[in-house]
C-alpha atoms as a printed R data frame, in Angstrom:
    type eleno elety resid chain resno      x       y       z
1   ATOM     1    CA   MET     A     1 24.160 164.490 116.215
2   ATOM     2    CA   GLN     A     2 23.726 163.766 119.891
3   ATOM     3    CA   ALA     A     3 22.906 160.875 121.962
4   ATOM     4    CA   SER     A     4 21.622 160.611 125.683
5   ATOM     5    CA   SER     A     5 23.742 159.999 128.697
6   ATOM     6    CA   PRO     A     6 26.786 157.978 128.661
7   ATOM     7    CA   SER     A     7 26.544 154.151 129.460
8   ATOM     8    CA   GLN     A     8 28.017 154.389 132.995
9   ATOM     9    CA   PRO     A     9 24.725 155.339 134.691
10  ATOM    10    CA   ALA     A    10 23.204 152.499 132.696
11  ATOM    11    CA   ARG     A    11 25.761 150.136 134.228
12  ATOM    12    CA   ARG     A    12 24.895 151.211 137.785
13  ATOM    13    CA   ALA     A    13 21.213 151.064 137.082
14  ATOM    14    CA   LEU     A    14 21.463 147.418 136.002
15  ATOM    15    CA   LEU     A    15 23.636 146.689 139.026
16  ATOM    16    CA   THR     A    16 21.254 148.426 141.403
17  ATOM    17    CA   GLY     A    17 18.061 147.242 139.857
18  ATOM    18    CA   LYS     A    18 16.675 150.801 139.357
19  ATOM    19    CA   PRO     A    19 14.689 150.566 135.895
20  ATOM    20    CA   SER     A    20 13.892 154.162 135.868
21  ATOM    21    CA   ALA     A    21 17.491 155.236 136.001
22  ATOM    22    CA   LEU     A    22 18.242 152.671 133.293
23  ATOM    23    CA   ARG     A    23 15.620 154.337 130.999
24  ATOM    24    CA   ARG     A    24 17.012 157.734 131.540
25  ATOM    25    CA   ALA     A    25 20.468 156.453 130.679
26  ATOM    26    CA   VAL     A    26 19.938 154.289 127.560
27  ATOM    27    CA   PRO     A    27 20.786 155.979 124.289
28  ATOM    28    CA   GLN     A    28 18.153 155.887 121.879
29  ATOM    29    CA   GLY     A    29 20.290 156.188 118.750
30  ATOM    30    CA   LEU     A    30 21.578 159.167 116.702
31  ATOM    31    CA   VAL     A    31 19.798 162.465 116.594
32  ATOM    32    CA   LEU     A    32 19.876 163.923 113.180
33  ATOM    33    CA   PRO     A    33 20.042 167.690 112.290
34  ATOM    34    CA   PRO     A    34 16.765 169.021 110.889
35  ATOM    35    CA   ALA     A    35 16.609 168.947 107.063
36  ATOM    36    CA   THR     A    36 15.284 171.905 105.106
37  ATOM    37    CA   SER     A    37 14.855 172.338 101.332
38  ATOM    38    CA   ALA     A    38 18.206 173.315 101.238
39  ATOM    39    CA   ILE     A    39 21.175 170.927 100.309
40  ATOM    40    CA   THR     A    40 23.060 171.112 103.739
41  ATOM    41    CA   PRO     A    41 26.443 169.361 104.247
42  ATOM    42    CA   PHE     A    42 26.590 166.355 106.624
43  ATOM    43    CA   ARG     A    43 29.188 164.470 108.387
44  ATOM    44    CA   ALA     A    44 28.487 161.063 110.437
45  ATOM    45    CA   GLU     A    45 29.936 161.282 113.920
46  ATOM    46    CA   ALA     A    46 28.384 159.048 116.476
47  ATOM    47    CA   PRO     A    47 28.494 160.216 120.192
48  ATOM    48    CA   GLN     A    48 30.965 158.209 122.128
49  ATOM    49    CA   ALA     A    49 28.178 157.488 124.534
50  ATOM    50    CA   LEU     A    50 26.338 155.358 121.924
51  ATOM    51    CA   LEU     A    51 29.538 153.410 121.156
52  ATOM    52    CA   ASP     A    52 29.998 152.808 124.765
53  ATOM    53    CA   ASP     A    53 26.625 151.585 125.138
54  ATOM    54    CA   LEU     A    54 27.004 149.387 122.241
55  ATOM    55    CA   LYS     A    55 30.009 147.500 123.843
56  ATOM    56    CA   LEU     A    56 28.085 147.260 127.075
57  ATOM    57    CA   ARG     A    57 25.193 145.659 125.574
58  ATOM    58    CA   LEU     A    58 27.351 143.221 123.574
59  ATOM    59    CA   SER     A    59 29.121 142.282 126.789
60  ATOM    60    CA   MET     A    60 25.858 141.509 128.465
61  ATOM    61    CA   THR     A    61 24.455 139.235 125.616
62  ATOM    62    CA   ARG     A    62 22.374 136.077 126.853
63  ATOM    63    CA   TRP     A    63 23.145 133.491 124.392
64  ATOM    64    CA   PRO     A    64 20.767 130.552 123.309
65  ATOM    65    CA   GLU     A    65 21.884 126.874 123.333
66  ATOM    66    CA   GLN     A    66 23.773 125.322 120.332
67  ATOM    67    CA   GLN     A    67 21.762 124.472 117.265
68  ATOM    68    CA   THR     A    68 20.592 121.149 116.523
69  ATOM    69    CA   GLY     A    69 20.803 121.385 112.746
70  ATOM    70    CA   ALA     A    70 23.679 121.057 110.826
71  ATOM    71    CA   GLY     A    71 25.827 124.147 109.439
72  ATOM    72    CA   TRP     A    72 23.487 127.085 108.843
73  ATOM    73    CA   SER     A    73 20.138 125.056 108.323
74  ATOM    74    CA   GLN     A    74 18.659 126.864 111.564
75  ATOM    75    CA   GLY     A    75 20.304 130.343 110.945
76  ATOM    76    CA   VAL     A    76 23.722 131.676 111.943
77  ATOM    77    CA   PRO     A    77 25.566 129.106 113.881
78  ATOM    78    CA   LEU     A    78 26.182 129.803 117.503
79  ATOM    79    CA   GLN     A    79 30.094 129.804 117.344
80  ATOM    80    CA   ARG     A    80 30.099 132.007 114.301
81  ATOM    81    CA   MET     A    81 28.055 134.508 115.984
82  ATOM    82    CA   GLN     A    82 29.891 134.585 119.263
83  ATOM    83    CA   ASP     A    83 33.042 135.000 117.017
84  ATOM    84    CA   VAL     A    84 31.346 138.094 115.404
85  ATOM    85    CA   ALA     A    85 29.994 139.585 118.540
86  ATOM    86    CA   ARG     A    86 33.497 139.317 120.215
87  ATOM    87    CA   TYR     A    87 35.106 140.916 117.268
88  ATOM    88    CA   TRP     A    88 32.485 143.726 117.209
89  ATOM    89    CA   GLN     A    89 33.000 144.465 120.978
90  ATOM    90    CA   HIS     A    90 36.803 144.259 121.148
91  ATOM    91    CA   ARG     A    91 38.474 144.877 117.795
92  ATOM    92    CA   TYR     A    92 35.738 146.720 115.420
93  ATOM    93    CA   ASP     A    93 36.293 150.456 115.011
94  ATOM    94    CA   TRP     A    94 33.395 152.485 113.981
95  ATOM    95    CA   ARG     A    95 35.502 155.541 113.828
96  ATOM    96    CA   ARG     A    96 37.217 153.911 110.822
97  ATOM    97    CA   ALA     A    97 33.944 153.365 109.239
98  ATOM    98    CA   GLU     A    98 32.890 156.996 109.773
99  ATOM    99    CA   ALA     A    99 36.190 158.009 108.238
100 ATOM   100    CA   ARG     A   100 35.350 155.936 105.049
101 ATOM   101    CA   LEU     A   101 31.941 157.760 104.772
102 ATOM   102    CA   ASN     A   102 33.279 161.267 105.707
103 ATOM   103    CA   ALA     A   103 35.765 160.941 102.903
104 ATOM   104    CA   PHE     A   104 32.959 161.562 100.366
105 ATOM   105    CA   PRO     A   105 30.826 164.715 100.255
106 ATOM   106    CA   GLN     A   106 27.471 164.021 102.240
107 ATOM   107    CA   PHE     A   107 24.429 165.961 102.519
108 ATOM   108    CA   ARG     A   108 20.711 166.144 103.853
109 ATOM   109    CA   THR     A   109 17.684 167.547 102.171
110 ATOM   110    CA   GLU     A   110 14.044 167.444 102.927
111 ATOM   111    CA   ILE     A   111 11.835 166.060 100.245
112 ATOM   112    CA   ASP     A   112  8.015 165.339 100.618
113 ATOM   113    CA   GLY     A   113  8.505 166.103 104.525
114 ATOM   114    CA   VAL     A   114 11.490 163.672 105.112
115 ATOM   115    CA   GLY     A   115 15.116 164.480 105.274
116 ATOM   116    CA   ILE     A   116 16.987 162.520 102.805
117 ATOM   117    CA   HIS     A   117 20.684 161.845 103.301
118 ATOM   118    CA   PHE     A   118 22.937 161.206 100.238
119 ATOM   119    CA   LEU     A   119 26.526 161.162  98.964
120 ATOM   120    CA   HIS     A   120 27.098 163.393  96.021
121 ATOM   121    CA   VAL     A   121 30.431 162.938  94.252
122 ATOM   122    CA   ARG     A   122 31.033 164.889  90.970
123 ATOM   123    CA   SER     A   123 33.425 163.702  88.405
124 ATOM   124    CA   LYS     A   124 36.176 166.105  87.155
125 ATOM   125    CA   HIS     A   125 35.124 165.047  83.552
126 ATOM   126    CA   ALA     A   126 32.785 167.576  82.244
127 ATOM   127    CA   ASP     A   127 30.781 164.925  80.298
128 ATOM   128    CA   ALA     A   128 30.037 162.836  83.166
129 ATOM   129    CA   LEU     A   129 26.632 160.932  83.288
130 ATOM   130    CA   PRO     A   130 24.890 161.734  86.500
131 ATOM   131    CA   LEU     A   131 23.771 158.308  88.061
132 ATOM   132    CA   ILE     A   132 21.838 157.539  91.320
133 ATOM   133    CA   LEU     A   133 22.416 154.352  93.081
134 ATOM   134    CA   THR     A   134 19.762 152.891  95.340
135 ATOM   135    CA   HIS     A   135 20.423 150.239  97.970
136 ATOM   136    CA   GLY     A   136 18.000 147.676  99.559
137 ATOM   137    CA   TRP     A   137 17.681 145.892 102.784
138 ATOM   138    CA   PRO     A   138 19.693 144.949 104.615
139 ATOM   139    CA   GLY     A   139 22.028 147.083 102.736
140 ATOM   140    CA   SER     A   140 23.033 150.779 103.006
141 ATOM   141    CA   VAL     A   141 25.361 153.391 101.211
142 ATOM   142    CA   PHE     A   142 28.217 151.213 102.633
143 ATOM   143    CA   GLU     A   143 27.553 148.876  99.684
144 ATOM   144    CA   PHE     A   144 28.442 151.540  97.162
145 ATOM   145    CA   LEU     A   145 31.708 152.975  98.821
146 ATOM   146    CA   LYS     A   146 34.066 150.599  96.630
147 ATOM   147    CA   VAL     A   147 32.472 151.837  93.429
148 ATOM   148    CA   ILE     A   148 32.320 155.503  93.609
149 ATOM   149    CA   GLY     A   149 35.848 156.051  92.860
150 ATOM   150    CA   PRO     A   150 35.984 154.107  89.717
151 ATOM   151    CA   LEU     A   151 32.732 155.468  88.629
152 ATOM   152    CA   VAL     A   152 33.482 159.208  89.009
153 ATOM   153    CA   ASP     A   153 37.239 158.884  88.086
154 ATOM   154    CA   PRO     A   154 37.465 156.225  85.419
155 ATOM   155    CA   THR     A   155 40.925 157.386  84.018
156 ATOM   156    CA   ALA     A   156 42.470 156.487  87.339
157 ATOM   157    CA   HIS     A   157 40.923 153.070  87.316
158 ATOM   158    CA   GLY     A   158 41.319 151.607  84.127
159 ATOM   159    CA   GLY     A   159 38.721 153.154  82.277
160 ATOM   160    CA   LYS     A   160 38.407 156.088  79.686
161 ATOM   161    CA   ALA     A   161 37.051 159.631  80.263
162 ATOM   162    CA   GLU     A   162 33.862 158.983  78.477
163 ATOM   163    CA   ASP     A   163 32.932 156.253  81.049
164 ATOM   164    CA   ALA     A   164 32.669 158.839  83.905
165 ATOM   165    CA   PHE     A   165 29.580 159.305  86.015
166 ATOM   166    CA   HIS     A   166 28.508 161.926  88.637
167 ATOM   167    CA   VAL     A   167 27.378 159.803  91.452
168 ATOM   168    CA   VAL     A   168 24.422 160.215  93.918
169 ATOM   169    CA   VAL     A   169 23.846 157.463  96.650
170 ATOM   170    CA   PRO     A   170 20.936 158.400  98.861
171 ATOM   171    CA   SER     A   171 19.798 156.478 101.936
172 ATOM   172    CA   LEU     A   172 16.249 155.262 101.703
173 ATOM   173    CA   PRO     A   173 13.561 156.835 104.065
174 ATOM   174    CA   GLY     A   174 13.956 155.093 107.293
175 ATOM   175    CA   PHE     A   175 17.469 153.885 106.617
176 ATOM   176    CA   GLY     A   176 20.808 155.367 107.687
177 ATOM   177    CA   PHE     A   177 21.120 158.956 108.112
178 ATOM   178    CA   SER     A   178 17.810 159.566 106.295
179 ATOM   179    CA   ASP     A   179 14.726 160.501 108.717
180 ATOM   180    CA   LYS     A   180 12.135 157.866 109.670
181 ATOM   181    CA   PRO     A   181  8.787 158.916 108.100
182 ATOM   182    CA   LYS     A   182  6.307 159.725 110.675
183 ATOM   183    CA   GLU     A   183  3.350 158.759 108.327
184 ATOM   184    CA   LYS     A   184  2.547 155.687 106.119
185 ATOM   185    CA   GLY     A   185  2.721 155.729 102.447
186 ATOM   186    CA   TRP     A   186  6.386 155.662 101.763
187 ATOM   187    CA   ASN     A   187  6.414 152.823  99.128
188 ATOM   188    CA   VAL     A   188  8.630 152.446  96.307
189 ATOM   189    CA   VAL     A   189  6.598 154.916  94.049
190 ATOM   190    CA   ARG     A   190  6.823 157.727  96.572
191 ATOM   191    CA   ILE     A   191 10.436 157.059  96.974
192 ATOM   192    CA   ALA     A   192 10.920 157.231  93.172
193 ATOM   193    CA   LYS     A   193  9.306 160.637  93.033
194 ATOM   194    CA   ALA     A   194 11.423 161.765  95.897
195 ATOM   195    CA   TRP     A   195 14.607 160.743  93.787
196 ATOM   196    CA   GLY     A   196 13.404 162.562  90.775
197 ATOM   197    CA   THR     A   197 12.967 165.808  92.994
198 ATOM   198    CA   LEU     A   198 16.487 165.176  94.251
199 ATOM   199    CA   MET     A   199 18.042 164.868  90.891
200 ATOM   200    CA   ALA     A   200 16.326 167.868  89.681
201 ATOM   201    CA   ARG     A   201 17.307 169.708  92.940
202 ATOM   202    CA   LEU     A   202 20.889 168.815  92.226
203 ATOM   203    CA   GLY     A   203 20.644 170.306  88.863
204 ATOM   204    CA   TYR     A   204 20.768 167.294  86.715
205 ATOM   205    CA   GLY     A   205 18.800 167.649  83.218
206 ATOM   206    CA   LYS     A   206 19.757 164.041  82.137
207 ATOM   207    CA   TRP     A   207 20.486 161.092  84.264
208 ATOM   208    CA   VAL     A   208 20.131 157.417  84.895
209 ATOM   209    CA   ALA     A   209 19.409 155.106  87.777
210 ATOM   210    CA   GLN     A   210 20.468 151.773  89.038
211 ATOM   211    CA   GLY     A   211 19.330 149.354  91.844
212 ATOM   212    CA   GLY     A   212 19.210 146.026  93.366
213 ATOM   213    CA   ASP     A   213 16.977 144.449  96.004
214 ATOM   214    CA   TRP     A   214 14.528 147.384  97.135
215 ATOM   215    CA   GLY     A   215 16.757 149.610  95.114
216 ATOM   216    CA   ALA     A   216 15.720 147.653  91.993
217 ATOM   217    CA   GLY     A   217 12.176 148.218  93.162
218 ATOM   218    CA   VAL     A   218 12.635 151.866  93.500
219 ATOM   219    CA   THR     A   219 14.467 151.956  90.095
220 ATOM   220    CA   THR     A   220 11.921 149.987  88.377
221 ATOM   221    CA   ALA     A   221  9.191 152.495  89.648
222 ATOM   222    CA   LEU     A   222 11.491 155.329  88.267
223 ATOM   223    CA   GLY     A   223 10.951 153.480  84.996
224 ATOM   224    CA   HIS     A   224  7.263 153.546  85.225
225 ATOM   225    CA   ILE     A   225  6.883 157.226  86.440
226 ATOM   226    CA   LYS     A   226  9.824 158.472  84.208
227 ATOM   227    CA   PRO     A   227 10.631 161.754  86.095
228 ATOM   228    CA   ALA     A   228 11.994 164.665  84.030
229 ATOM   229    CA   GLY     A   229 15.605 163.782  82.890
230 ATOM   230    CA   LEU     A   230 15.479 160.022  83.206
231 ATOM   231    CA   ALA     A   231 17.223 158.703  80.313
232 ATOM   232    CA   GLY     A   232 17.284 155.032  81.422
233 ATOM   233    CA   ILE     A   233 17.968 152.387  84.156
234 ATOM   234    CA   HIS     A   234 20.127 149.520  85.133
235 ATOM   235    CA   LEU     A   235 19.056 146.705  87.313
236 ATOM   236    CA   ASN     A   236 21.144 143.733  88.962
237 ATOM   237    CA   TRP     A   237 17.733 142.174  90.113
238 ATOM   238    CA   GLN     A   238 14.986 142.193  87.459
239 ATOM   239    CA   PHE     A   239 11.243 141.914  88.195
240 ATOM   240    CA   VAL     A   240 10.329 140.089  84.974
241 ATOM   241    CA   PHE     A   241  8.076 137.100  85.878
242 ATOM   242    CA   PRO     A   242  4.923 137.027  83.727
243 ATOM   243    CA   GLU     A   243  1.792 137.801  85.298
244 ATOM   244    CA   LYS     A   244  0.297 134.325  83.689
245 ATOM   245    CA   MET     A   245  3.068 131.736  83.790
246 ATOM   246    CA   PRO     A   246  3.497 129.794  80.339
247 ATOM   247    CA   ALA     A   247  2.335 126.211  80.157
248 ATOM   248    CA   THR     A   248  5.790 125.190  79.002
249 ATOM   249    CA   LEU     A   249  8.946 126.802  80.347
250 ATOM   250    CA   SER     A   250 12.529 126.649  78.807
251 ATOM   251    CA   ALA     A   251 15.357 125.668  80.978
252 ATOM   252    CA   ASP     A   252 16.394 129.253  81.849
253 ATOM   253    CA   GLU     A   253 12.583 130.072  82.848
254 ATOM   254    CA   GLN     A   254 12.310 126.833  84.927
255 ATOM   255    CA   ARG     A   255 15.663 127.892  86.570
256 ATOM   256    CA   ALA     A   256 14.028 131.212  87.678
257 ATOM   257    CA   VAL     A   257 10.850 129.344  88.822
258 ATOM   258    CA   ASP     A   258 13.180 126.951  90.909
259 ATOM   259    CA   GLY     A   259 14.967 129.760  92.335
260 ATOM   260    CA   VAL     A   260 11.931 131.584  93.560
261 ATOM   261    CA   GLY     A   261 10.543 128.277  95.127
262 ATOM   262    CA   ARG     A   262 13.824 127.781  97.007
263 ATOM   263    CA   PHE     A   263 13.527 131.502  98.281
264 ATOM   264    CA   LEU     A   264  9.783 131.131  99.218
265 ATOM   265    CA   SER     A   265 10.340 127.736 100.955
266 ATOM   266    CA   GLY     A   266 13.746 128.623 102.896
267 ATOM   267    CA   GLU     A   267 14.274 132.183 102.974
268 ATOM   268    CA   TYR     A   268 10.930 133.967 103.185
269 ATOM   269    CA   GLY     A   269 10.464 133.970 106.838
270 ATOM   270    CA   TYR     A   270 12.104 137.355 107.433
271 ATOM   271    CA   PHE     A   271 10.064 138.851 104.554
272 ATOM   272    CA   ASN     A   272  6.627 137.852 106.034
273 ATOM   273    CA   GLU     A   273  7.581 139.224 109.351
274 ATOM   274    CA   GLN     A   274  8.791 142.358 107.904
275 ATOM   275    CA   SER     A   275  5.769 142.823 105.647
276 ATOM   276    CA   THR     A   276  3.308 142.164 108.329
277 ATOM   277    CA   ARG     A   277  4.833 143.055 111.654
278 ATOM   278    CA   PRO     A   278  7.771 145.453 111.348
279 ATOM   279    CA   GLN     A   279  7.042 147.185 114.622
280 ATOM   280    CA   THR     A   280  7.343 143.886 116.208
281 ATOM   281    CA   VAL     A   281 10.580 143.361 114.574
282 ATOM   282    CA   GLY     A   282 11.918 146.608 115.619
283 ATOM   283    CA   GLU     A   283 10.769 146.154 119.317
284 ATOM   284    CA   VAL     A   284 13.128 142.915 119.269
285 ATOM   285    CA   LEU     A   285 16.003 144.153 117.417
286 ATOM   286    CA   SER     A   286 16.558 147.703 118.852
287 ATOM   287    CA   SER     A   287 17.514 146.473 122.214
288 ATOM   288    CA   THR     A   288 19.892 143.679 121.077
289 ATOM   289    CA   PRO     A   289 22.806 144.485 119.048
290 ATOM   290    CA   VAL     A   290 23.647 140.781 118.737
291 ATOM   291    CA   GLY     A   291 19.953 140.098 117.318
292 ATOM   292    CA   GLN     A   292 20.433 143.048 114.968
293 ATOM   293    CA   ALA     A   293 23.632 141.782 113.669
294 ATOM   294    CA   ALA     A   294 22.437 137.840 113.242
295 ATOM   295    CA   TRP     A   295 19.446 139.136 111.375
296 ATOM   296    CA   ILE     A   296 21.495 140.895 108.796
297 ATOM   297    CA   TYR     A   297 24.669 138.661 108.846
298 ATOM   298    CA   GLU     A   298 22.465 135.535 107.919
299 ATOM   299    CA   LYS     A   299 21.418 137.494 104.772
300 ATOM   300    CA   PHE     A   300 24.930 138.129 103.626
301 ATOM   301    CA   GLN     A   301 25.783 134.624 104.085
302 ATOM   302    CA   ALA     A   302 22.669 133.356 102.246
303 ATOM   303    CA   TRP     A   303 22.645 135.904  99.475
304 ATOM   304    CA   SER     A   304 26.294 136.221  98.500
305 ATOM   305    CA   ASP     A   305 28.566 134.325  96.021
306 ATOM   306    CA   HIS     A   306 31.221 133.091  98.358
307 ATOM   307    CA   GLY     A   307 31.888 129.575  97.870
308 ATOM   308    CA   GLY     A   308 30.831 128.562 101.394
309 ATOM   309    CA   ASP     A   309 31.593 131.324 103.692
310 ATOM   310    CA   VAL     A   310 30.621 134.979 103.221
311 ATOM   311    CA   GLU     A   311 33.886 136.127 104.862
312 ATOM   312    CA   ASN     A   312 35.514 134.745 101.764
313 ATOM   313    CA   VAL     A   313 33.899 137.688  99.767
314 ATOM   314    CA   LEU     A   314 33.138 140.319 102.286
315 ATOM   315    CA   THR     A   315 35.215 141.191 105.256
316 ATOM   316    CA   ARG     A   316 34.052 141.154 108.725
317 ATOM   317    CA   ASP     A   317 34.599 144.875 109.004
318 ATOM   318    CA   GLU     A   318 32.525 145.553 105.903
319 ATOM   319    CA   MET     A   319 29.776 143.739 107.274
320 ATOM   320    CA   LEU     A   320 29.977 145.306 110.572
321 ATOM   321    CA   ASP     A   321 30.051 148.703 108.914
322 ATOM   322    CA   ASP     A   322 26.563 148.069 107.621
323 ATOM   323    CA   ILE     A   323 25.306 146.466 110.662
324 ATOM   324    CA   SER     A   324 26.558 149.206 113.008
325 ATOM   325    CA   LEU     A   325 24.789 151.695 110.753
326 ATOM   326    CA   TYR     A   326 21.558 150.019 111.373
327 ATOM   327    CA   TRP     A   327 22.401 149.827 115.302
328 ATOM   328    CA   LEU     A   328 23.540 153.364 115.912
329 ATOM   329    CA   THR     A   329 20.609 154.884 113.802
330 ATOM   330    CA   ASN     A   330 18.108 152.423 115.585
331 ATOM   331    CA   THR     A   331 16.459 151.815 112.228
332 ATOM   332    CA   SER     A   332 15.463 148.245 112.545
333 ATOM   333    CA   ALA     A   333 11.751 149.055 112.755
334 ATOM   334    CA   SER     A   334 11.804 151.841 110.164
335 ATOM   335    CA   SER     A   335 13.722 150.034 107.600
336 ATOM   336    CA   ALA     A   336 11.531 146.793 107.988
337 ATOM   337    CA   ARG     A   337  8.459 149.036 107.153
338 ATOM   338    CA   ILE     A   338  9.649 149.160 103.525
339 ATOM   339    CA   TYR     A   339  8.190 145.624 103.319
340 ATOM   340    CA   TRP     A   340  5.017 146.675 104.908
341 ATOM   341    CA   GLU     A   341  4.721 149.698 102.832
342 ATOM   342    CA   ASN     A   342  4.866 147.577  99.530
343 ATOM   343    CA   SER     A   343  2.965 144.599 100.705
344 ATOM   344    CA   PRO     A   344  1.773 142.693  98.808
345 ATOM   345    CA   SER     A   345  4.968 142.246  96.665
346 ATOM   346    CA   SER     A   346  5.495 140.658  93.382
347 ATOM   347    CA   PHE     A   347  8.342 139.302  91.272
348 ATOM   348    CA   SER     A   348  6.286 140.763  88.300
349 ATOM   349    CA   GLY     A   349  7.541 144.457  87.777
350 ATOM   350    CA   GLY     A   350  5.392 145.388  84.680
351 ATOM   351    CA   ARG     A   351  6.356 146.479  81.246
352 ATOM   352    CA   LEU     A   352  8.922 149.411  81.047
353 ATOM   353    CA   ASP     A   353  9.004 151.627  78.238
354 ATOM   354    CA   LEU     A   354 12.368 153.149  78.438
355 ATOM   355    CA   PRO     A   355 15.775 151.953  77.909
356 ATOM   356    CA   VAL     A   356 16.925 149.189  80.389
357 ATOM   357    CA   ALA     A   357 20.156 147.698  80.978
358 ATOM   358    CA   VAL     A   358 20.376 144.270  82.763
359 ATOM   359    CA   SER     A   359 23.223 142.435  84.491
360 ATOM   360    CA   VAL     A   360 22.350 139.060  85.715
361 ATOM   361    CA   PHE     A   361 24.651 137.854  88.706
362 ATOM   362    CA   PRO     A   362 24.925 133.980  89.228
363 ATOM   363    CA   LYS     A   363 24.258 133.796  92.860
364 ATOM   364    CA   GLU     A   364 21.262 136.141  92.733
365 ATOM   365    CA   ILE     A   365 18.095 134.945  94.543
366 ATOM   366    CA   TYR     A   366 16.763 133.949  91.250
367 ATOM   367    CA   ARG     A   367 18.495 134.540  87.774
368 ATOM   368    CA   ALA     A   368 16.098 136.330  85.311
369 ATOM   369    CA   PRO     A   369 15.731 134.431  82.020
370 ATOM   370    CA   ARG     A   370 16.403 136.715  78.869
371 ATOM   371    CA   SER     A   371 13.070 135.746  77.286
372 ATOM   372    CA   TRP     A   372 11.279 137.350  80.069
373 ATOM   373    CA   ALA     A   373 13.402 140.429  80.260
374 ATOM   374    CA   GLU     A   374 12.875 140.894  76.644
375 ATOM   375    CA   ALA     A   375  9.300 140.563  76.921
376 ATOM   376    CA   THR     A   376  9.123 143.180  80.164
377 ATOM   377    CA   TYR     A   377 11.769 145.586  78.802
378 ATOM   378    CA   PRO     A   378 11.282 146.118  74.856
379 ATOM   379    CA   GLN     A   379 13.739 148.823  75.018
380 ATOM   380    CA   MET     A   380 16.542 146.611  76.562
381 ATOM   381    CA   ILE     A   381 19.954 148.117  75.415
382 ATOM   382    CA   TYR     A   382 22.139 145.682  77.323
383 ATOM   383    CA   TRP     A   383 22.108 142.151  78.649
384 ATOM   384    CA   ASN     A   384 24.957 140.370  80.358
385 ATOM   385    CA   GLU     A   385 25.219 137.344  82.667
386 ATOM   386    CA   VAL     A   386 28.116 138.084  84.899
387 ATOM   387    CA   GLU     A   387 30.699 135.244  85.784
388 ATOM   388    CA   ARG     A   388 30.304 135.768  89.466
389 ATOM   389    CA   GLY     A   389 28.663 137.720  92.309
390 ATOM   390    CA   GLY     A   390 25.306 137.475  94.160
391 ATOM   391    CA   HIS     A   391 22.596 139.776  95.543
392 ATOM   392    CA   PHE     A   392 25.038 142.441  96.911
393 ATOM   393    CA   ALA     A   393 26.670 142.996  93.675
394 ATOM   394    CA   ALA     A   394 28.422 146.145  94.298
395 ATOM   395    CA   PHE     A   395 29.665 145.104  97.706
396 ATOM   396    CA   GLU     A   396 30.833 141.773  96.575
397 ATOM   397    CA   GLN     A   397 32.327 142.232  93.189
398 ATOM   398    CA   PRO     A   398 32.987 146.105  92.859
399 ATOM   399    CA   GLN     A   399 35.215 145.890  89.729
400 ATOM   400    CA   LEU     A   400 32.574 143.736  87.887
401 ATOM   401    CA   PHE     A   401 29.874 145.967  88.956
402 ATOM   402    CA   VAL     A   402 31.641 149.125  87.509
403 ATOM   403    CA   ALA     A   403 32.349 147.323  84.242
404 ATOM   404    CA   GLU     A   404 28.585 146.442  84.101
405 ATOM   405    CA   LEU     A   405 27.558 150.048  84.434
406 ATOM   406    CA   ARG     A   406 29.968 151.381  82.028
407 ATOM   407    CA   ALA     A   407 28.794 148.813  79.383
408 ATOM   408    CA   GLY     A   408 25.064 149.162  80.270
409 ATOM   409    CA   PHE     A   409 24.774 152.717  80.098
410 ATOM   410    CA   ALA     A   410 27.301 153.277  77.081
411 ATOM   411    CA   LYS     A   411 24.546 153.948  74.626
412 ATOM   412    CA   LEU     A   412 22.672 156.588  76.660
413 ATOM   413    CA   ARG     A   413 25.808 158.890  76.714
C-alpha cells in the first residue's frame, strides 16, 4: 500500500498559500494492491506519510462554538470531541491496531470486478462449522476481532470442541481494505451473491452466516437467495416488521413500533443524507478527520448499551481503530453509498425459508417481537433475548455474542 508525498510539503504549502503545492502533497488514502481471482495474502500497513498527514490535520482543526442544548441532544458535545481529537493526535497508535489485524490471516480476492478483503481463520478442530460474519456501518472487521479466538478455539475459551467454527470476516465493498466499486449496483443482494462465491472459493460445502446492521441486510439477502452450501443464518438485528401493521398490537409489538418511532424522529438524519447524497457526505468527511470521527463516534454513543457513556463499554482505542480505518482508507463516500444502493429501505425483510437463529439485544435500535419473528422465520431454530448489549453486539459484548452463536447454530452441526 502506498500514499503520496509526506506531510512536510503540505505544511509549507499552507504557510506559503500555494494551493497547487498543497494538492500535490495531500495523501489521498491507502492504495490497495490489485486483486485477482486468486486468494492473495494481505497485510495492513499504512504509509507513515498518511499518519503524519492525519496528525497535521488534527492539529489544524477549526472548532465550532459550544452546543446550546444539554448533553448529546445536538450531537457529540464539543468538550468530548475535543478530548477525543487530542487523544487521537497525541496518544493513539495506529501501528498497534495494525498489529491486532495482522495477527490474523488476511487476504484479498476479486469477485464480480471488486477486490474483497477478508480475514480467514481456520479452527484446529476438524469438524468446525464454517461461518461468515458481516459488519455494517459504521462498523468494520475490527468489531469481530475479540470474538474470533473463542469461535475458532473454543476449548481455550470455556467451550467444547463441538462449538468450533472456521471464521471468515469480509470487509463490505467500499469499506476498509476492500475495493470501492466503480459502478452502481452493489446492493445487499449483489453482496450476498459475492459472499456465496467467496465461501465456495474457500472450499466450504456447508456453512452458516451471521450479521447485524447492514450485515443483517446482507445475511437476510443470503437467506433469500440461498447460495450453495448455506445451512442457516443468525441475526442480531431482525427485519421482521409486517408489511401491513396489525390493528391491535401486543406489548412487545408496540415496543418495537415505539423503537422505530424514536429512531425515525431522532436518529434518522444520517440515514437520509447517506441514502440520498452519499457523495456530498464523502466530500465533507474526506478532508476533516474530526468530522469523520464525530460522524461515527456519535453512533457508538447512540446505539450501544453503556449506562450513559459509550466509553464504559468500548475503549477509546477500540473506537478509534474503527474510525481510523475509515479515515486512512478514505471510504467515507464509498461506505455511505450502501445506503444509496439499498434505498428505499425497509424494516420488513420478507419471509425466510431456511433455519434462522435470533438473538435480541436489549439496546438495539428496536427489539424484535417474537410473534413477528416466528411469522417471518417459520424455520426459526433459536430465540433468545440477551441480558445486555446494543447495536454493536460483537464489539460491545464479545462473550455473550460468542455464546449466542454457539447456541444458535448448535442444531446445524
